[in-house]
TIRORO-234367 format. One line per field, with one value per residue: residue in one letter; x, y, z of N, C-alpha, C in turn. Coordinates in Angstrom, 2 decimals. Layout:
residues N
rest: (a/...)
n.px: (X/...)
n.py: (Y/...)
n.pz: (Z/...)
ca.px: (X/...)
ca.py: (Y/...)
ca.pz: (Z/...)
c.px: (X/...)
c.py: (Y/...)
c.pz: (Z/...)
end
This chain:
residues 331
rest: (m/k/t/t/f/f/f/l/i/l/v/f/l/f/s/c/s/s/h/s/g/k/k/k/i/g/f/l/i/r/d/y/k/l/d/r/c/v/k/e/r/d/f/f/t/q/r/a/t/e/l/g/a/e/v/i/c/k/d/a/g/n/d/d/h/n/q/i/s/q/a/e/e/m/i/k/n/g/v/d/v/l/v/l/f/a/v/n/g/q/s/a/a/q/i/i/r/e/a/h/d/s/k/i/k/v/i/a/y/e/s/l/i/e/n/c/d/l/d/y/f/v/t/a/d/n/e/k/g/g/e/m/m/t/t/y/i/t/q/k/y/p/t/g/n/y/i/m/l/g/g/n/k/s/d/k/n/a/v/l/i/k/e/g/q/h/k/i/i/d/p/l/v/k/s/g/q/i/n/v/k/y/d/i/y/a/d/w/d/a/d/e/g/y/m/e/t/k/k/y/l/n/l/s/c/d/i/p/s/v/i/l/s/s/n/d/g/l/a/t/g/v/i/k/a/l/d/e/l/g/l/t/g/k/i/g/v/t/g/l/d/g/e/l/s/a/f/q/r/i/a/k/g/t/q/s/v/t/i/f/k/s/f/k/a/q/a/s/a/a/a/d/m/a/f/e/i/a/n/g/k/k/p/k/n/i/t/a/k/f/n/n/k/m/v/d/v/p/t/f/l/l/q/p/v/v/v/d/a/a/n/l/n/e/v/i/v/k/g/g/v/f/s/e/q/e/v/y/g/a/k)
n.px: (51.99/51.23/52.89/55.42/55.23/55.02/57.45/59.22/58.54/59.43/62.19/62.73/62.06/63.90/66.26/66.09/66.04/68.51/70.24/69.57/70.51/72.60/75.78/78.79/81.40/84.61/86.57/89.69/91.52/94.34/94.98/93.07/93.98/95.09/93.98/93.20/92.51/90.11/88.48/88.58/87.43/84.80/84.05/84.38/82.52/80.16/79.98/79.96/77.66/75.74/75.84/74.74/75.86/76.96/79.09/81.90/84.02/87.31/89.69/93.13/94.86/97.48/98.90/100.27/99.92/97.50/95.91/96.03/94.66/92.13/91.50/91.36/89.11/87.13/87.25/86.44/83.83/82.71/82.96/82.50/84.46/87.69/89.08/92.13/94.02/97.07/99.02/101.59/103.33/104.61/104.16/101.43/100.92/100.20/97.51/96.37/96.89/95.37/92.82/92.45/92.42/89.86/88.48/88.19/88.62/91.15/91.68/94.35/94.79/96.04/98.70/101.05/101.00/103.37/105.01/102.99/99.97/98.38/95.22/94.11/94.84/94.61/95.60/97.44/99.48/102.43/105.12/104.92/103.91/106.18/107.81/106.28/106.23/108.92/109.55/107.96/109.11/111.77/111.54/110.73/112.85/115.58/118.30/120.82/121.14/119.78/117.71/116.66/114.03/112.78/110.07/109.11/111.25/110.45/107.98/106.61/105.64/107.21/109.64/108.95/108.16/110.60/112.13/110.82/111.39/114.18/114.41/113.90/115.60/118.23/119.49/119.76/121.46/123.71/124.32/125.18/123.51/122.00/122.65/122.53/122.47/121.76/120.23/117.89/116.01/113.39/110.78/107.19/106.16/105.57/107.39/109.74/110.33/110.79/112.98/115.01/115.34/116.15/118.52/120.08/120.27/121.50/123.95/125.19/125.16/124.14/121.80/119.39/118.08/115.80/113.66/112.97/110.39/108.81/106.16/103.14/103.05/105.75/106.45/105.09/106.64/109.07/108.46/107.82/110.35/111.70/110.25/110.98/113.45/112.96/112.65/110.51/108.68/110.80/112.22/111.83/109.33/108.11/105.32/103.10/100.04/97.82/96.91/94.85/96.26/98.44/97.26/96.42/98.90/99.92/98.13/98.96/101.51/103.73/104.29/105.22/103.99/101.78/101.24/98.31/96.22/93.27/90.92/88.26/88.00/89.77/88.84/86.25/86.72/87.85/85.66/83.85/85.29/85.43/82.72/82.06/83.72/82.70/80.33/81.02/82.18/84.61/86.70/86.21/87.77/90.59/93.81/96.54/99.45/101.11/104.08/104.48/106.60/105.86/103.57/102.05/100.07/96.76/95.78/94.23/95.11/95.43/95.66/97.64/97.44/98.91/98.95/99.02/99.36/98.09/96.05/94.69/92.20/90.42/90.75/90.59/88.77/86.49/86.29/85.19/86.62/87.75/86.36/86.13/86.58/87.91/90.30/91.33/90.73/88.91/87.68)
n.py: (107.51/107.48/109.48/108.37/106.25/107.58/108.86/106.69/105.80/107.98/107.87/105.40/105.95/107.98/106.58/104.73/106.43/107.64/105.66/104.94/106.44/107.06/105.50/107.32/108.02/109.18/110.48/111.26/112.97/113.09/115.01/116.85/117.72/115.65/113.42/110.84/111.01/112.42/110.69/108.46/109.46/109.77/107.12/105.83/107.20/106.61/103.79/103.52/104.94/103.38/101.21/102.31/104.28/107.52/109.82/111.84/113.98/115.32/117.48/117.67/119.19/118.49/119.11/118.34/119.35/120.65/118.44/117.06/118.85/118.72/116.08/116.14/117.74/116.07/113.93/115.22/115.80/113.34/111.03/107.62/105.98/106.46/107.01/107.25/108.85/109.51/112.49/112.62/109.93/109.69/111.90/111.60/109.71/110.90/111.42/108.88/108.25/110.23/109.63/107.07/107.73/108.63/106.35/105.60/103.83/103.52/103.42/103.16/104.50/103.65/104.82/103.72/104.25/104.93/103.76/103.64/102.49/101.37/100.48/99.24/98.66/99.65/99.02/98.94/96.34/97.44/96.75/94.66/96.17/97.70/95.66/94.86/97.11/97.29/94.84/95.03/97.28/96.55/94.47/95.78/97.51/96.06/96.52/99.03/102.38/103.27/105.41/105.76/106.95/107.50/107.76/109.73/109.01/108.77/107.72/104.62/103.28/104.21/103.01/100.30/100.10/100.66/98.52/96.44/97.13/96.78/94.04/93.00/94.42/94.26/91.65/91.97/94.09/92.97/91.03/92.60/93.60/95.90/99.22/101.03/104.34/106.37/106.57/107.36/108.47/110.73/112.72/112.68/114.35/116.37/118.49/117.58/115.38/116.69/118.42/116.58/115.06/117.00/117.82/115.49/115.06/117.43/117.45/115.01/114.62/112.44/110.42/108.53/105.14/104.50/105.99/105.13/105.77/106.17/106.88/108.38/111.11/111.95/111.12/112.98/115.33/114.35/113.85/116.40/117.61/116.04/116.70/119.34/118.97/117.66/114.90/113.30/110.30/108.94/107.82/105.34/105.58/105.08/104.70/104.93/104.44/105.58/108.07/110.45/112.10/110.46/108.36/109.80/110.53/108.02/107.34/109.18/108.35/109.19/108.35/105.19/103.18/102.58/101.55/100.47/101.05/100.02/102.44/102.22/99.59/99.67/101.85/101.00/98.66/99.78/101.24/99.17/97.90/99.99/100.34/97.90/97.97/100.25/99.23/97.54/95.13/92.67/93.24/91.47/91.29/90.93/90.36/90.32/91.26/94.17/95.41/98.22/99.28/99.22/97.61/94.66/95.27/94.54/93.98/94.90/93.89/95.04/93.89/95.22/96.46/96.20/98.82/99.78/101.12/99.13/97.94/100.05/101.24/99.15/98.56/101.06/102.90/101.30/100.07/101.99/103.93/106.39/108.56/108.02/110.39/111.90/110.48/110.13/112.48/114.84/113.45)
n.pz: (133.29/130.59/129.71/130.09/128.27/125.76/125.82/125.59/123.05/121.50/121.99/120.77/118.07/117.51/117.83/115.73/113.49/113.70/113.00/110.49/108.46/105.54/105.13/105.46/103.29/102.98/100.38/99.69/97.40/95.25/93.06/90.90/88.47/87.18/84.77/85.42/88.11/88.16/86.72/88.41/90.73/89.78/89.05/91.51/93.13/91.76/92.11/94.94/95.57/94.30/96.01/98.23/99.80/101.01/99.45/100.04/98.47/98.18/96.72/96.82/95.38/94.88/97.18/100.15/102.74/102.54/102.05/104.48/106.13/104.94/105.48/108.29/108.58/107.48/109.29/111.62/110.89/110.94/109.14/108.07/107.05/105.60/102.39/100.88/98.57/98.56/98.62/99.60/100.66/103.05/104.89/105.06/106.95/109.29/108.95/109.13/111.80/113.14/112.22/113.30/115.98/116.17/115.73/113.06/110.12/107.54/104.06/101.96/98.79/95.72/96.30/98.63/102.14/104.49/107.54/109.55/111.16/109.00/107.58/105.18/101.65/98.29/95.10/91.94/90.48/90.61/90.34/88.54/86.45/85.80/84.85/82.63/80.89/80.28/79.15/76.85/75.48/75.14/73.42/71.14/70.75/70.76/71.04/71.78/73.27/76.42/78.42/81.76/83.50/86.60/89.02/91.93/94.53/97.16/97.02/97.24/95.01/92.89/93.42/93.23/90.52/89.23/90.19/88.90/86.23/86.20/86.60/84.10/82.35/83.30/82.75/79.98/79.77/80.94/79.05/77.01/75.07/75.51/76.60/79.47/79.85/81.56/84.63/86.83/89.74/89.53/89.46/89.41/87.45/84.42/84.08/85.28/83.62/81.21/81.87/82.69/80.38/78.49/79.73/79.60/76.79/75.94/77.32/76.77/74.04/72.82/71.13/72.38/72.06/73.47/75.89/78.96/80.60/83.71/84.20/82.80/83.23/83.45/80.86/79.30/79.55/78.57/75.87/75.00/75.13/73.23/70.98/70.51/69.42/67.11/67.31/67.97/67.86/66.87/68.85/71.30/73.76/76.97/79.30/82.15/83.83/82.36/81.33/79.62/77.83/77.25/75.81/73.60/72.54/71.91/69.90/68.00/67.54/68.97/71.53/72.68/74.28/77.04/80.42/81.49/84.19/85.19/85.75/86.47/87.50/89.69/91.24/91.76/93.21/95.49/96.45/97.03/99.08/100.99/101.62/102.78/105.05/106.35/107.17/109.15/108.36/107.22/104.43/101.36/99.12/99.30/98.14/98.50/100.47/101.67/103.01/105.03/106.37/108.95/109.38/107.91/105.29/104.46/101.12/98.03/94.89/91.74/88.38/85.82/82.34/79.15/76.83/73.53/70.17/68.75/70.31/71.39/70.65/71.19/73.98/75.31/74.03/73.19/75.59/77.16/78.55/77.63/75.11/71.52/70.11/72.07/72.30/69.66/68.38/66.29/63.30)
ca.px: (52.18/51.18/54.10/56.53/55.02/55.37/58.89/59.87/58.31/60.32/63.55/62.82/62.07/65.17/67.29/65.97/66.40/69.93/71.00/69.04/71.15/73.61/77.17/79.54/82.76/85.43/87.57/90.69/92.12/95.62/95.02/92.14/94.65/95.34/92.76/92.81/91.88/88.72/87.79/88.47/86.39/83.48/83.77/84.25/81.24/79.08/79.86/79.57/76.26/74.95/75.81/73.90/76.66/77.16/80.51/82.39/85.31/88.12/90.88/94.22/95.66/98.87/99.47/100.05/99.40/96.07/95.24/95.92/93.57/90.88/91.25/90.93/87.73/86.27/87.23/85.62/82.44/82.20/82.85/82.60/85.72/88.43/89.88/93.15/95.00/97.97/99.99/102.88/103.16/105.25/103.42/100.04/100.80/99.50/96.07/95.97/96.91/94.23/91.59/92.35/92.02/88.41/87.94/87.88/89.61/91.64/92.16/95.26/94.41/97.10/100.02/101.20/101.34/104.33/105.29/101.76/99.14/97.42/94.25/93.98/95.52/94.09/96.58/97.79/100.77/103.35/106.34/104.55/103.83/107.55/108.25/105.54/106.66/110.29/109.46/107.41/109.99/113.01/111.23/110.68/114.20/116.38/119.68/120.97/121.28/118.53/117.62/115.61/113.55/111.85/109.25/109.61/111.73/109.72/106.76/106.92/105.33/108.36/110.64/108.46/108.23/112.00/112.54/110.28/112.17/115.52/114.29/113.93/116.68/119.58/120.11/120.08/122.67/124.80/124.66/125.74/122.53/121.51/123.51/121.78/123.36/121.31/119.20/117.66/114.68/113.13/109.48/106.13/105.51/106.09/108.55/110.90/110.62/111.36/114.28/115.98/115.60/116.95/119.84/120.83/120.53/122.43/125.27/125.79/125.14/123.73/120.37/119.15/117.05/114.60/113.56/112.08/109.74/108.03/104.72/102.72/103.40/107.13/106.47/104.63/107.80/110.04/108.06/107.97/111.77/112.03/109.59/111.78/114.62/112.51/112.91/109.32/108.39/112.04/112.75/110.80/109.00/107.11/104.59/102.28/98.87/96.69/96.41/94.29/97.32/99.26/96.51/96.48/100.25/100.02/97.39/99.77/102.77/104.86/104.57/105.13/103.17/101.54/100.69/97.02/95.62/91.86/90.35/86.96/88.19/90.43/87.95/85.11/87.21/88.00/84.32/83.34/86.00/85.02/81.35/82.09/84.32/81.76/79.26/81.58/82.56/85.96/86.66/86.36/88.61/92.01/94.57/97.97/99.83/102.27/104.66/104.69/107.66/105.33/102.65/101.70/98.77/95.90/95.78/93.66/96.13/94.89/96.64/97.61/97.31/99.73/98.17/99.78/98.51/97.35/94.84/94.22/90.76/89.68/90.81/90.28/87.54/85.40/86.18/84.46/87.48/87.65/85.65/86.95/86.99/88.90/91.58/91.83/90.40/87.89/88.13)
ca.py: (106.29/107.86/110.27/107.41/105.50/108.44/109.09/105.50/105.81/108.99/107.31/104.35/106.58/108.68/105.56/104.18/107.43/107.95/104.55/104.61/107.29/106.42/105.52/108.39/107.64/110.30/110.14/112.33/112.73/113.81/116.20/116.76/118.03/114.35/112.87/109.61/111.33/112.80/109.45/107.60/110.07/109.49/105.69/105.52/107.76/105.83/102.48/103.66/105.38/102.18/100.37/102.97/105.17/108.92/110.04/113.22/114.02/116.52/117.53/118.31/120.05/118.03/119.78/117.40/120.07/120.84/117.15/116.78/119.70/118.16/114.85/116.53/118.21/114.90/113.20/116.03/115.71/112.00/110.01/106.26/105.42/107.35/106.46/108.30/108.87/110.43/113.33/112.24/108.68/109.80/112.82/111.14/108.85/111.70/111.25/107.57/108.34/111.04/108.87/105.99/108.32/108.77/105.02/105.57/103.06/104.20/102.66/103.89/104.27/103.81/105.04/103.18/105.20/104.18/104.05/103.84/101.29/101.47/99.38/98.52/99.28/99.28/99.51/98.03/95.68/98.36/96.03/93.97/97.21/97.99/94.53/94.81/98.18/97.03/93.72/95.54/98.20/95.86/93.67/96.73/98.09/95.07/96.98/100.49/103.10/103.52/106.30/105.31/108.03/107.01/108.73/110.22/107.85/108.67/106.98/103.20/102.86/104.51/101.97/99.03/100.17/100.55/97.15/95.65/97.45/96.18/92.58/92.68/95.07/93.92/90.58/92.46/94.91/92.03/90.34/93.57/94.03/97.24/100.02/102.05/105.50/107.33/105.87/108.18/108.80/112.15/112.95/112.15/115.35/116.68/119.38/116.74/114.63/117.65/118.89/115.50/114.69/118.08/117.78/114.37/115.27/118.56/117.17/113.79/114.63/111.08/110.21/107.15/104.37/104.43/106.64/104.29/106.70/105.36/107.17/109.24/112.49/112.10/110.97/114.25/116.21/113.71/114.03/117.84/117.84/115.40/117.46/120.54/118.57/116.91/113.48/112.55/109.16/108.28/107.21/104.65/106.21/104.32/105.41/104.07/105.04/105.66/109.43/110.73/112.64/109.34/107.67/110.69/110.43/106.69/107.44/109.99/107.67/109.82/107.51/103.80/102.29/102.88/100.44/101.00/100.52/100.34/103.37/101.72/98.40/100.04/102.70/100.18/97.78/100.61/101.56/97.94/97.72/101.05/100.09/96.76/98.43/101.17/98.42/96.64/93.84/92.55/93.20/90.14/91.29/91.03/89.41/90.38/92.11/95.03/95.92/99.67/99.54/99.02/96.47/94.05/95.87/93.77/94.73/94.45/94.15/95.02/93.55/96.22/96.01/96.92/99.49/100.43/101.52/97.97/97.63/101.29/101.41/98.06/98.64/102.37/103.48/100.33/99.77/103.07/104.75/107.69/108.46/108.00/111.76/112.32/109.80/110.30/113.80/114.88/112.83)
ca.pz: (132.51/129.18/129.44/129.96/127.02/124.62/125.89/125.05/121.60/120.92/122.05/119.75/116.74/117.35/117.66/114.37/112.50/113.79/112.41/109.16/107.47/104.71/105.58/104.80/102.90/102.52/99.37/99.59/96.09/95.11/92.20/89.77/87.20/86.56/84.19/86.12/89.40/87.88/86.35/89.59/91.58/89.22/89.16/92.94/93.59/91.13/92.73/96.35/95.58/93.98/97.21/99.23/100.64/100.64/99.23/100.13/97.80/98.31/95.88/97.55/94.50/95.01/98.35/101.26/103.90/102.24/102.19/105.91/106.62/104.42/106.24/109.64/108.46/107.30/110.56/112.54/110.45/111.24/108.09/108.61/106.57/104.71/101.30/100.77/97.48/99.25/97.93/100.13/101.41/104.36/105.78/105.19/108.14/110.30/108.73/109.66/113.26/113.59/111.92/114.28/117.25/116.10/115.41/111.62/109.35/106.34/102.91/101.06/97.39/94.72/96.88/99.98/103.20/105.27/108.96/110.32/111.29/107.90/107.62/103.91/100.51/96.97/94.12/90.86/90.66/89.95/89.94/87.30/85.43/85.37/84.03/81.37/79.98/79.86/78.21/75.59/74.76/74.76/72.22/70.01/70.60/71.48/71.22/71.81/74.53/77.14/79.58/82.68/84.35/87.60/89.74/93.20/95.29/98.43/96.72/97.09/93.64/92.04/93.70/92.69/89.06/88.82/90.44/87.79/85.04/86.28/86.44/82.67/81.60/83.80/81.97/78.64/79.95/81.21/77.79/76.08/74.07/75.84/77.47/80.21/79.95/82.58/85.40/88.01/90.25/89.33/90.08/88.55/86.60/83.09/84.17/85.56/82.41/80.24/82.34/82.68/78.98/77.90/80.35/79.04/75.37/75.77/77.88/76.24/72.57/72.42/70.91/72.83/71.37/74.31/77.19/79.76/81.51/84.64/84.14/81.69/83.53/82.98/79.40/78.72/79.46/77.68/74.47/74.72/74.86/71.95/69.91/70.24/68.64/65.94/67.55/68.36/67.00/66.48/70.06/72.06/75.04/77.73/80.34/83.01/84.47/81.44/81.18/78.30/76.97/76.80/74.76/72.43/71.97/71.30/68.64/67.06/67.31/69.66/72.70/72.23/75.10/78.45/81.21/81.93/85.41/84.99/86.72/86.92/88.34/90.93/92.03/92.20/94.27/96.69/96.94/97.65/100.34/101.93/102.05/103.71/106.31/106.98/107.75/110.16/107.79/106.68/102.96/100.77/97.92/99.65/97.31/98.79/101.60/101.45/104.25/104.95/107.35/110.30/109.38/106.62/105.01/103.55/99.87/96.75/93.88/90.38/87.33/84.75/80.95/78.15/75.78/72.46/69.04/68.24/71.10/71.99/70.42/71.84/75.44/75.87/73.46/73.34/77.02/77.82/79.40/76.98/73.83/70.30/69.80/73.05/72.04/68.30/67.86/65.22/62.04)
c.px: (52.21/52.44/55.30/56.45/55.47/56.87/59.66/59.71/59.27/61.76/63.74/62.93/63.40/66.31/67.26/66.46/67.89/70.78/70.53/69.67/72.20/74.98/77.92/80.99/83.48/86.48/88.48/91.56/93.34/95.49/94.10/92.78/95.03/94.03/92.26/92.10/90.41/87.91/87.56/87.46/85.01/83.11/83.57/82.89/80.06/78.87/79.40/78.11/75.33/74.80/74.97/74.64/76.62/78.66/80.83/83.80/86.01/89.37/91.98/95.04/97.15/99.63/99.21/99.54/97.89/95.30/95.06/94.78/92.21/90.51/90.74/89.49/86.76/86.14/86.32/84.14/81.88/81.99/83.04/83.90/86.36/89.15/90.85/94.12/96.03/98.85/101.39/102.71/103.83/104.41/101.98/99.83/100.07/97.99/95.58/95.90/95.70/92.91/91.39/91.97/90.50/87.73/87.50/88.99/89.93/92.10/93.11/94.91/95.60/98.50/100.06/101.59/102.17/104.39/104.05/100.97/98.01/96.51/94.23/94.63/94.88/95.03/96.68/99.14/101.81/104.67/106.09/104.44/105.20/108.11/107.59/106.01/108.06/110.35/108.99/108.46/111.29/112.78/111.18/112.07/115.18/117.84/119.68/121.11/119.91/118.75/116.47/115.25/112.48/111.06/109.91/109.99/111.03/108.41/107.14/106.64/106.50/109.43/110.22/108.53/109.67/112.55/112.05/111.03/113.52/115.50/114.44/115.19/118.08/120.21/120.51/121.31/123.88/125.27/125.23/124.76/122.13/122.50/122.66/122.73/123.01/120.14/119.00/116.21/114.51/111.88/108.44/105.66/106.26/107.33/109.82/111.31/111.29/112.78/115.35/116.33/116.48/118.38/120.69/121.22/121.56/123.84/125.96/125.97/124.81/122.23/120.07/118.10/115.72/114.76/112.50/111.52/108.74/106.56/104.42/103.00/104.81/107.20/106.01/105.81/108.87/109.72/108.09/109.42/112.18/111.45/110.39/113.00/114.25/112.70/111.68/109.01/109.61/112.70/111.60/110.59/107.89/106.38/103.79/101.22/97.68/96.08/95.88/95.38/98.23/98.56/96.51/97.84/100.47/99.31/98.19/101.11/103.96/105.20/104.31/104.06/102.87/101.02/99.45/96.53/94.16/91.30/89.08/87.13/88.79/89.51/86.76/85.51/87.36/86.65/83.69/83.97/85.55/83.63/81.29/82.64/83.36/80.62/79.78/81.99/84.02/85.88/86.94/87.40/90.10/92.78/96.06/98.18/101.07/102.78/104.96/105.69/107.15/104.45/102.53/100.25/97.96/95.59/94.95/94.62/95.54/95.99/96.53/97.61/98.22/98.80/99.14/98.83/97.62/96.06/94.23/92.70/89.95/89.61/90.25/88.96/86.37/85.21/85.53/85.29/87.47/86.97/86.63/87.45/88.04/90.27/92.16/91.58/89.33/88.46/87.43)
c.py: (106.61/108.62/109.37/106.65/106.32/108.74/107.91/105.41/106.78/108.50/106.27/104.95/107.28/107.70/105.00/105.18/107.71/106.84/104.21/105.46/106.52/106.50/106.58/107.94/108.88/109.82/111.36/112.06/113.63/115.10/116.01/117.15/116.75/113.78/111.67/109.93/111.70/111.55/108.56/108.15/109.68/108.02/105.28/105.97/106.97/104.50/102.59/104.09/104.21/101.29/100.98/103.90/106.61/109.16/111.53/113.22/115.36/116.39/118.30/119.25/119.76/118.71/118.91/118.10/120.32/119.54/116.76/117.59/119.17/116.89/115.17/117.03/117.04/114.09/113.91/115.89/114.30/111.07/108.63/105.57/106.44/106.53/107.56/108.03/109.93/111.22/112.91/111.03/108.67/110.66/112.39/110.20/109.58/111.52/109.93/107.62/109.12/110.34/107.77/106.51/108.49/107.47/104.91/104.82/103.78/103.19/103.57/103.50/104.61/103.94/104.54/104.28/104.45/104.63/104.41/102.53/101.33/100.24/98.56/99.33/98.75/99.86/98.53/97.40/96.48/97.71/95.28/94.97/97.59/96.89/94.57/95.88/97.89/95.86/94.20/96.33/97.53/94.90/94.54/97.29/97.19/95.44/98.51/101.05/103.43/104.59/105.78/106.45/107.50/108.13/109.18/109.05/107.70/107.92/105.53/102.70/103.08/103.44/100.64/99.00/99.97/99.15/96.22/95.88/96.74/94.66/92.18/93.22/94.62/92.76/91.03/93.38/94.00/91.32/91.28/94.05/95.50/97.92/101.09/103.21/106.42/106.69/106.62/108.07/110.31/112.53/112.52/113.13/115.66/117.55/118.59/115.94/115.49/118.02/117.80/115.06/115.73/118.03/116.67/114.63/116.38/118.21/115.99/113.81/113.25/111.05/108.76/106.45/104.46/105.33/105.88/105.17/105.94/105.72/108.16/110.71/112.80/112.05/112.24/115.19/115.66/114.03/115.50/118.16/117.23/116.17/118.69/120.23/117.74/115.42/112.67/111.46/108.39/107.55/106.53/105.32/105.42/105.24/104.41/104.95/104.98/107.04/109.62/111.22/111.52/108.57/108.50/110.59/109.07/106.69/108.18/109.34/108.29/109.12/106.07/103.00/102.96/101.63/100.99/100.27/100.95/101.21/102.78/100.54/98.78/100.87/101.90/99.23/98.55/100.95/100.35/97.74/98.72/100.79/98.94/97.20/99.34/100.43/97.34/95.28/93.85/92.47/91.81/90.10/91.51/89.95/89.38/91.14/92.92/95.51/97.41/100.16/99.50/97.78/95.89/94.45/94.98/94.59/94.06/94.87/93.94/94.68/94.55/95.59/96.85/97.53/100.16/100.74/100.37/97.71/98.86/101.45/100.38/98.26/99.96/102.94/102.52/99.94/100.88/103.96/106.20/107.49/108.45/109.41/112.27/111.73/110.19/111.69/113.70/114.31/113.47)
c.pz: (131.01/128.80/129.23/128.65/125.81/124.61/125.28/123.54/120.91/120.90/120.96/118.35/116.48/117.09/116.25/113.34/112.51/113.18/110.99/108.07/106.69/105.37/104.77/104.55/102.39/101.54/99.18/98.37/95.89/94.31/91.00/88.44/86.46/86.06/84.99/87.42/89.23/87.55/87.58/90.59/91.09/89.36/90.62/93.45/93.04/91.85/94.19/96.48/95.26/95.21/98.33/100.17/100.13/100.53/99.30/99.55/98.02/97.43/96.61/96.69/94.61/96.15/99.58/102.51/103.75/102.46/103.66/106.52/106.18/105.19/107.64/109.64/108.32/108.59/111.56/112.19/110.50/110.07/108.72/108.20/105.64/103.64/100.89/99.62/97.88/98.30/98.32/101.04/102.76/105.31/105.99/106.37/109.27/110.19/109.32/111.18/113.79/113.33/112.96/115.67/117.34/115.66/113.94/110.90/108.04/105.30/102.12/99.63/96.50/95.33/98.33/100.95/104.23/106.73/109.76/110.32/110.26/107.86/106.33/102.79/99.24/95.92/92.96/91.18/89.91/89.57/88.63/86.16/84.90/84.49/82.65/80.39/79.43/78.89/76.84/74.81/74.34/73.59/70.97/69.69/71.36/71.70/71.34/73.21/75.12/78.22/80.44/83.63/85.30/88.23/91.03/94.11/96.63/98.27/96.44/95.68/92.70/92.19/93.08/91.16/88.58/89.09/89.33/86.50/85.05/86.19/84.97/82.00/82.04/83.04/80.56/78.67/80.14/79.94/76.74/75.01/74.26/76.78/78.15/80.51/81.11/83.30/86.71/88.49/90.06/90.13/89.07/87.49/85.31/83.15/84.42/84.33/81.36/80.63/82.23/81.25/78.30/78.44/79.73/77.58/75.14/76.22/77.23/74.73/72.01/72.21/71.26/71.97/72.11/75.53/77.97/80.88/82.39/84.74/83.03/81.94/83.08/81.46/78.69/78.52/78.54/76.23/74.06/74.37/73.52/70.78/69.53/69.39/67.41/66.07/67.92/67.34/66.57/67.65/70.80/73.41/75.71/78.70/81.16/83.67/83.54/81.41/79.76/77.35/76.45/75.68/73.47/71.75/71.32/69.95/67.57/66.75/68.01/70.97/72.31/72.97/76.44/79.13/81.89/83.16/85.41/86.11/87.33/87.87/89.69/91.83/92.57/93.32/95.58/97.30/97.62/99.03/101.39/102.48/103.05/105.07/107.07/107.67/108.70/109.66/107.34/105.16/102.41/99.65/98.21/98.87/97.63/100.09/101.23/102.80/104.09/105.99/108.79/110.38/107.98/106.32/104.06/102.29/98.78/95.66/92.48/89.38/86.18/83.36/80.06/77.11/74.81/71.32/68.56/69.01/71.76/71.84/71.20/73.36/75.97/75.34/73.67/74.81/77.82/78.73/78.91/75.62/72.66/69.96/70.78/72.72/70.69/67.73/66.78/63.94/60.85)
end
């Protein structure tokens, strides 16, 4: 009788201890070389830890095969939920399928993952961001020749940004105010921005009024190419994301504007959602749905902010995103 009693006590204690541990959230991140990824990792971890979760972060180094391997490791180690900032929105569908096989839900972070039964999505309104950057720059440069450099077309965000840009620019082209001389999808990085800008300038012998760059990575390369020709500050250049380098260029006057997607707000929203899911609850902060070619994905949609030289200090420095010295340098 005593043996049975002690056995039941041990079972009870084991049961309690096995369910009293912290929920584990895996955060698979695209590339720590991007300032935003490091910031988002920190804000996500801070918020999830405050809620009482354990966070495991992995950097894919912009390698989708590496990211799939990292996801498989996390799934094997029994995370309760995965948050995925995908390197490739197509191949990452494999991660969702493998996670679901282990009854693990997945939140796509920033980039939509297509052709899979994705559970949730956290992103900024990228179409609105495209509209905002184009509205801003066309007010500054209401006439002239424009170049439009988009991101990777396989990324739904690149398509949405360009759709937003065309909503604003197409009527101005139709009225004859603006002439779009070059409009392509490239990729998200500086090398693409540099190569495409150099190619256009060398082949056309035209100096455009504006280079409508879809993100800050592209803008980095654009401005490098302009600098080599002594054109920095003479041509309007846009960006999107809110990379530290973009804020530094805005401070120097070489980049006109960026569309800032608050790292803290987006990462915190993802952490809140992940914690609720890990505890068997439905997320409360769903504001939209995105179709990923298979399902309508419940989505938290963040509203972006225009940042230029006029509000740079207020939004970025006083907002605690980057320090005054990081943005403006030593004074």
